[in-house]
N, C-alpha and C positions, 0 to 999 in steps of 0.2 A: 567324327567322320573323316576329317582331314588327317588326323593321326593314323587312322586305319589305312588311308591311301599311301601315306609315307611308308608305313610298314610293308604294304604290298610291294611298292617299288623296291625297297631295300631287300625284301625276300627274293624277288625276281633277279636282282643284280647279283645276289650271293650265289644262287643255285643254278641259274640258266647257263649252260656251257656254250656261250656264244662263240661260234667258230673255233671249236676245240682244236688245239694244236695236234697235228698228226692224224686227225680223223679224216678218212677218205670220204668221197662222195661218189654217187653213181656216175655223175658226169666225168669226174676225174679218172675214175676207174676205166670208163669206157674209152675216153679219148687220151688216156695215157698210153694206149697202144698205137704204135707208129702207123699202122695201116689205116686206122680210123682217123688219126690226126691229119694224115696227108690228104685223106678224102675231104675232111673239113676245110683244110687250107685251100684245096683246089676248088671246092664249092664256093668259098668266099671270094676268091680272086679270079675265077674263070680260067684257071690253069689246068694242065693235065699231067702233072708230074707223076711218075710211076716208081721212081727209085726211093724206097723207104729209107735206105741207108744214107741218103743225102740229107735226111732230116736228123738233127741232133737235139735230143731232149736237153734243155738247159735250165731246168727248174732248180731253185735253191732248196734242195731237199731238207736241209737241217736248219733252215732259217725261219724264224717266226715273222710272218708278214702281217703286221698290224693285228696280231692274234690269229692269223690264219696263213697257211701256205698258199702261194699262188697256184691256181689249178693246173695250168699247162703253160710252160715257157719253152720255146724251141728256136733253134737256128735253122734257116733254110735260105739258100741263095743270098747270103749276106744280109738277111733280114732277121731281126730278133723279135719274135712274136710272143705277146703275152695274152693268153686267152683265159677268161675267168667266167664261171657260172655264178649267177646271183638269183636267189629266190625272193629278194626284196630290193626295192629301189634304193640305191646308194649314191647320192650326189658327190660323195667324196672319193670316188674311184680314181679321178685324175691325180689327186694328191697321193693316194695309196700307190698308184702305179709309178709316180715320180720317185718315191722312196725306194720302191722295188727295183726300178730300172737303174737307179744309181748304184745299187749293190751289184746288179748284174754287170754293169760296165766296169765296176771296180774289179770284179772277178775276171772279166774279159782282158783287161790291160795289165793284169798282174805280171810283174817282172819287167814292164816297159817303163821308160822314163817319160814324164810329162814335161821335162825341161829341155828336151832335144829340139833342134831347129827343124826337124822333120814333122810334118803333120801326121798325127796318129789317126788312122781310119777305124771307125767303129760301125757295127751293124746298124742298119736303119730300123728303128723301132716301129712296131704296130701294136695297138692296144684294142682288144675287143672284149666286150662283156656280153654274155649270152643270158638274157633275162627271161625267166618263166614264172614270175610271181603272180599273185592274184589281183594286184591293183592294175588299173588300166594304164598302159604305156603305148606310145606309138611304135610302129614296126621298126623304125630306125631313129636314132637320136644321137647327137654328138654332145658329149659331156666335156667341158673345158676347164682346165686348171685355173684360168683367169677368172672364172665365175666365183672362185673362192677368195679373190683378192679383196681386201677391205676397201682399198681405193680403186675405183674403176678407171680403166684407161682404154683408149681405142688402139693403143699400140703397146701391148704387154711385151716386156722384154724376156719373159719366160712363159712358154705355153706348152701344154700337153693336151692332146685330144684323144678321147676314148670313144670308140664306136659302140653304142649299145644297141643290140639286136633283140627284138622280142621273138622268142622261139616257142611261144605257146602254140598249141595245136591250131592250125589254120592261119598262122601268121608267117610272113616272109616265104610265101609259097615257092617263088623262084629258087631261093636258096635251098629249101627243103627238097625240091626236085633234083638239085645237083648233088645233094648230100643225103643219101638214104639213111645213114646211121643217125644223123641229127634228127631227121624226120621221125624215125622210129623211137628215138629217145623222147621226143616231144609227145608222141602217141602213148608211150608208156606212162609218162607223168600224168597225162590227161586221164588215163585209165585208172591210175591210183586215186586221183581226185574224185573220179566218178564213184568208186567203191566206198570212199571215206564218207560220202553223204549218207550212207545207210548202214555202215558197219564200223566196228572198232578198228583202229589203225592196223593192228596186227593182222586181223582177218582180211582187211581191205587190201593190204599189200600182197599177201599170199594169194588172194583171189585174182588180183591184177596181174601178177606174174604168170599164173596159170592161164588166164585169158590171153595174154600177149603171146605166150608160147603157142597156144592153139591157133592164134591168128597169124603167126609167123612174124611177129614184131620182136626184134632183137632175140630171135629164137635161140641161136647158138650161145650167145652171151648169157642169157637167162638160164638156160639149161645147164651150162657149165659152171656158173657161179651163183646159183640160186640163193644159197644160204647167205652169202656176203651181200648180195643185192637187197634181199629182204631186210637184213639188219641195218644196212645203210639207209634204206628208204624210210624205215621207221624212225631212225635217229634224225634224219633230215626233217621229217614231218613234225616230230616232237619239238625240235629246235625252233622251227619257224613258228609253231603254235605258241611257244613260250615267249618268243620275241613279240608276237602280236599282242599277247596279254600284257607284256611290259609296256608297249606303246599305249595301249588303252588305259592302263593304270596311270601312266605319266600324264596322259591327256586329261583324264578326269581330275587328277590332282591340280594340274595347271588351270583347268577351267574353274575349279572351286576357288583357287587363290585369286584368279583374275576377277571372278564375280565379287569376291570379298573386297578386293582393292577398288573395283569399279563402284561398289556401293558406297564405300567411304569417300571416294572422290566425288560421287554424285551428291552426297549430302553437303560436302564442302562447297561445290559449285552452286548448289541451291541457296546456301546461306549468303554467298557472295552476291548472287543475283538479287536476293531480297534487299541487301544493303545498297546495291547500286540503284535499284528502283526507288527506294525510299529517298536516297540522296538526290535523285533526279526529280523528285516530286511526283512520282508515278505510283502512288499508293493504290490506286484503283487497279492498275496492271498487276501489282504485287498480290492483291487479294484474289484476282482472277487466276493468276498463275498457280496458286495453292490448290484450287479446285479443278483446273483444266490442264491435264497433262500435255496435250498437244500445244496449247498456247505457251505453257512453261518451256517446252522444247524449242519453240520459235524464239522465245526471249533469250534462252541460253545461247542459241546460235547468233542472235543479234549482238550479244555482249562477248562473243568469242569464248564461251565457257562449255562448248560441246565436244571438245577434243578427246576427252577420256573415253567416251563410249566408242569412238572410232578406233582408238588405240587398242582397247580391249578386244574389239572384234577382229582386228588385225592379228593380235597375239593368238587368239583362239584359232584362226585360220592356219597360222604357222604350226600350231600343235597338231591340227588335223593332218597336215602334210606329212608329219613324222610317222 
């Protein structure tokens, strides 16, 4: 059975096109348009900028960004904004954004000397992740680079903070009221999910697009680019489903290995316990421990031999979080 799980994990890693380079998403296609992007910026920041030409798209179009292009990167009013959509929780976003922003700044200061006596000015960075996955997440959450540091410190010398916003239907209502395009994107995703509960993904997406057009949700966008949206939505769904299967296979394999290791350690602890009881002249306790599981557990704790069970449970919880 263990061999089968290893084969499953290997097969998923070989064939799942996780974050395929160059593959667009509905989110990127929608907010790659300056009008929609400016609306999203205004909604997030409580501003009312109207000049689309003041916004400069600044995405590294030909760069692989940890296996995926950044969704939207743009300059506006001396701010460098990195917006990304995520359908699964990713605690490594601060580290990913650190690598990406470093390349953006390298591009920004190209041709300028870092050895001059004059201080070089660079745009102020902002990092936002728009999350609409299936697992429960708060409406707002700050992800920090320092959470990745192996040695924790109250005063990290390098920090990067990413604002994660839950944009599932019904979440962050104030933001949704200020940004109609984001609200309707959220409604479209919810509509696709509703149809996938009863239909194959191809039919579900097609029916969701038809329903949204009828209800006036992203109507012009869906009418004008229906074929592309349908294809992208199917790809995104299939990709997320395969990633979910991969996580399940890895969890099951890890649980089996943990159970096997825990069993071996349990036997070892039991033998040590018996030796300690006999050496202490507690033969009666040893005899009772063999037949009474609860009493045996009590004795294991008494002799400090109960740590492996707690470690195994902690490892299993970590696997579940993935």
